[in-house]
C-alpha positions in Angstrom: 40.5 157.0 226.5 42.7 159.3 224.6 42.1 163.1 224.8 41.6 163.2 221.0 38.8 160.7 221.3 37.2 162.5 224.2 37.1 165.7 222.2 35.0 164.0 219.6 32.3 162.5 221.9 29.0 164.2 221.5 26.7 163.8 224.5 22.9 163.3 223.9 20.6 166.2 224.2 17.6 165.8 226.4 15.2 166.0 223.4 17.1 163.1 221.8 16.9 161.1 225.0 13.2 161.7 225.3 12.6 160.5 221.8 14.6 157.3 222.5 12.4 156.8 225.6 9.2 157.4 223.5 10.5 154.7 221.0 10.8 152.2 223.9 14.6 151.8 223.5 15.1 151.5 227.3 12.1 149.3 228.0 12.7 147.3 231.2 15.8 149.3 232.1 16.1 151.9 234.9 18.1 154.7 233.5 18.4 158.5 233.6 20.2 161.2 231.5 23.0 163.0 233.3 25.2 165.5 231.5 24.4 163.9 228.1 25.1 160.3 229.2 22.7 157.5 229.8 23.3 156.3 233.3 22.0 153.1 235.0 20.4 153.6 238.4 21.0 151.3 241.4 18.4 148.9 242.6 16.6 150.0 245.8 17.3 148.3 249.1 14.9 148.4 252.0 16.4 151.4 253.8 16.3 153.4 250.5 12.7 152.4 249.7 11.5 153.0 253.3 13.0 156.4 253.4 11.5 157.4 250.1 8.1 156.2 251.3 8.4 158.2 254.6 9.4 161.4 252.8 6.7 161.0 250.2 4.0 160.6 252.9 5.5 163.4 254.9 5.6 166.0 252.1 2.2 165.0 250.6 0.6 165.6 254.0 2.6 168.8 254.7 2.2 170.4 251.2 -0.4 168.5 249.2 -3.5 170.0 250.8 -2.1 173.5 250.6 -1.4 173.2 246.8 2.0 175.0 247.4 3.9 172.3 245.6 3.5 169.0 243.8 5.4 166.0 245.3 7.0 163.9 242.6 8.5 160.6 243.4 11.2 159.0 241.1 9.9 160.9 238.1 11.7 162.9 235.4 12.9 166.4 236.1 14.2 168.6 233.2 17.6 170.0 234.2 19.1 171.9 231.3 19.5 170.6 227.8 21.5 167.5 228.7 20.1 166.1 231.9 16.8 164.5 232.9 17.4 162.8 236.3 14.7 161.0 238.2 15.2 162.2 241.8 13.8 160.2 244.6 11.7 163.2 245.7 11.2 166.5 244.0 9.0 169.3 245.3 8.0 171.2 242.2 5.6 174.0 241.3 1.9 172.9 241.0 0.9 171.6 237.6 -0.6 168.5 236.2 2.5 167.7 234.1 0.5 165.6 231.7 2.3 166.9 228.6 5.7 167.9 229.9 8.1 167.3 232.8 8.8 170.1 235.3 11.9 172.1 234.6 12.3 173.6 238.1 12.1 172.4 241.7 12.0 174.0 245.1 13.8 171.0 246.5 15.3 167.8 245.2 16.1 164.8 247.5 18.2 161.7 246.7 18.3 158.8 249.2 21.7 157.1 249.3 22.6 153.8 250.8 25.0 152.3 248.3 24.8 155.3 245.8 26.4 158.1 247.9 29.2 158.8 245.5 26.8 159.0 242.5 24.3 161.1 244.4 27.1 163.6 245.4 28.1 163.8 241.7 24.5 164.7 240.9 25.0 167.8 242.9 26.8 169.3 239.9 23.8 168.5 237.7 21.3 170.0 240.1 23.3 173.1 240.8 23.9 173.7 237.0 20.2 173.4 236.6 19.5 176.1 239.2 17.9 173.8 241.7 18.4 175.9 244.8 18.3 173.2 247.4 19.5 169.6 247.2 19.4 167.0 250.1 21.2 163.7 250.2 19.7 161.4 252.8 22.7 159.2 253.6 21.2 156.1 255.3 24.6 154.4 255.7 26.1 157.2 257.7 23.0 158.4 259.5 22.9 162.0 258.2 21.3 164.3 255.7 23.5 166.6 253.7 21.8 169.8 252.7 23.3 171.7 249.8 22.4 175.3 249.1 23.9 178.6 247.9 24.8 178.1 244.2 27.7 180.1 242.9 29.1 179.5 239.4 27.1 176.3 239.0 28.1 174.7 242.3 26.6 174.5 245.7 28.9 176.4 248.1 27.2 175.4 251.3 26.9 171.8 252.5 25.4 171.4 256.0 25.2 168.0 257.7 22.1 167.3 259.8 22.1 164.4 262.3 19.7 162.6 264.5 18.2 165.1 267.0 18.2 167.9 264.4 15.2 169.4 262.7 15.3 170.8 259.2 13.0 172.6 256.8 13.1 173.3 253.0 14.3 176.8 252.3 11.1 177.4 250.2 8.9 176.1 253.0 10.4 177.1 256.3 7.1 176.3 258.1 7.5 172.6 257.1 9.9 171.1 259.7 10.9 167.5 259.8 12.9 165.5 262.3 16.1 163.9 261.0 15.6 161.0 263.4 12.2 160.4 261.8 13.6 160.5 258.3 16.4 158.1 259.1 14.0 155.7 260.9 
């Protein structure tokens, strides 16, 4: 694509994307809005689905009764004016979210088996949106990448956790989970 053409591309705004969704333009498709572009998401394989199920159960038990956070699973999250990803897990402030999507999160988690490169690219979206902590559960390489410390719209700290380690969300240091349990 020529530079002259790239300069003329106008990405979608989140409000425009939401209107398109309301009109049913993506019916039957699994897509999300990232940096103004409609992006197809990958189908889920068993390791991905099982990990999402484990994390959902864990966080609902750990946080649900305390009402400290809502656990959202593969649901929209407003991240700036041009992104509306659907992270695998998002721990968000308590609310019913019946008439709007959350626009902040304590923690966002993506599970990667074949989508590792795409999930690493999403780090820029989440950091730009001020999401203070982002985990990538890498089932293919048996580790969890924890991204924190945003400076100039980028995570500056990436910490790998492997089997035998325990980790906790920054916002909920009393909620500890075993990497071995997450990875199955």
